[in-house]
TORKOL-4160 file (C-alpha; in steps of 0.2 Angstrom, whole numbers, padded with zeros to 4 digits, m for minus):
50
<pt num="1" X="0032" Y="m0057" Z="0059"/>
<pt num="2" X="0040" Y="m0041" Z="0058"/>
<pt num="3" X="0057" Y="m0048" Z="0058"/>
<pt num="4" X="0054" Y="m0061" Z="0045"/>
<pt num="5" X="0045" Y="m0048" Z="0034"/>
<pt num="6" X="0061" Y="m0037" Z="0036"/>
<pt num="7" X="0073" Y="m0051" Z="0032"/>
<pt num="8" X="0062" Y="m0054" Z="0016"/>
<pt num="9" X="0065" Y="m0037" Z="0010"/>
<pt num="10" X="0046" Y="m0032" Z="0013"/>
<pt num="11" X="0042" Y="m0014" Z="0018"/>
<pt num="12" X="0033" Y="m0013" Z="0035"/>
<pt num="13" X="0017" Y="m0004" Z="0040"/>
<pt num="14" X="0017" Y="m0003" Z="0059"/>
<pt num="15" X="0000" Y="m0001" Z="0067"/>
<pt num="16" X="0008" Y="0001" Z="0086"/>
<pt num="17" X="0024" Y="0009" Z="0093"/>
<pt num="18" X="0027" Y="m0007" Z="0104"/>
<pt num="19" X="0038" Y="m0015" Z="0091"/>
<pt num="20" X="0050" Y="0001" Z="0091"/>
<pt num="21" X="0049" Y="0003" Z="0108"/>
<pt num="22" X="0054" Y="m0014" Z="0114"/>
<pt num="23" X="0064" Y="m0020" Z="0098"/>
<pt num="24" X="0070" Y="m0003" Z="0090"/>
<pt num="25" X="0088" Y="m0007" Z="0094"/>
<pt num="26" X="0086" Y="m0023" Z="0084"/>
<pt num="27" X="0073" Y="m0019" Z="0071"/>
<pt num="28" X="0080" Y="m0002" Z="0066"/>
<pt num="29" X="0097" Y="m0008" Z="0060"/>
<pt num="30" X="0090" Y="m0024" Z="0053"/>
<pt num="31" X="0078" Y="m0013" Z="0042"/>
<pt num="32" X="0092" Y="m0002" Z="0036"/>
<pt num="33" X="0103" Y="m0018" Z="0031"/>
<pt num="34" X="0089" Y="m0024" Z="0021"/>
<pt num="35" X="0084" Y="m0008" Z="0014"/>
<pt num="36" X="0066" Y="m0009" Z="0021"/>
<pt num="37" X="0055" Y="0006" Z="0025"/>
<pt num="38" X="0046" Y="0007" Z="0041"/>
<pt num="39" X="0030" Y="0017" Z="0038"/>
<pt num="40" X="0016" Y="0021" Z="0051"/>
<pt num="41" X="m0001" Y="0013" Z="0047"/>
<pt num="42" X="m0010" Y="0021" Z="0062"/>
<pt num="43" X="m0018" Y="0039" Z="0060"/>
<pt num="44" X="m0009" Y="0047" Z="0075"/>
<pt num="45" X="0008" Y="0040" Z="0071"/>
<pt num="46" X="0006" Y="0045" Z="0052"/>
<pt num="47" X="0002" Y="0063" Z="0057"/>
<pt num="48" X="0019" Y="0063" Z="0066"/>
<pt num="49" X="0028" Y="0055" Z="0052"/>
<pt num="50" X="0020" Y="0068" Z="0040"/>
């Protein structure tokens, strides 16, 4: 679902870090290519992001 949303140009709110840990080398360049923002949805990750 994350890749499909990125390819559709939708900004992503991630509630876990596994997507970026496992797929970061693929997901991050794809998000950059489609000018998609990846935002933290979890309070702990949001605190780090801020």
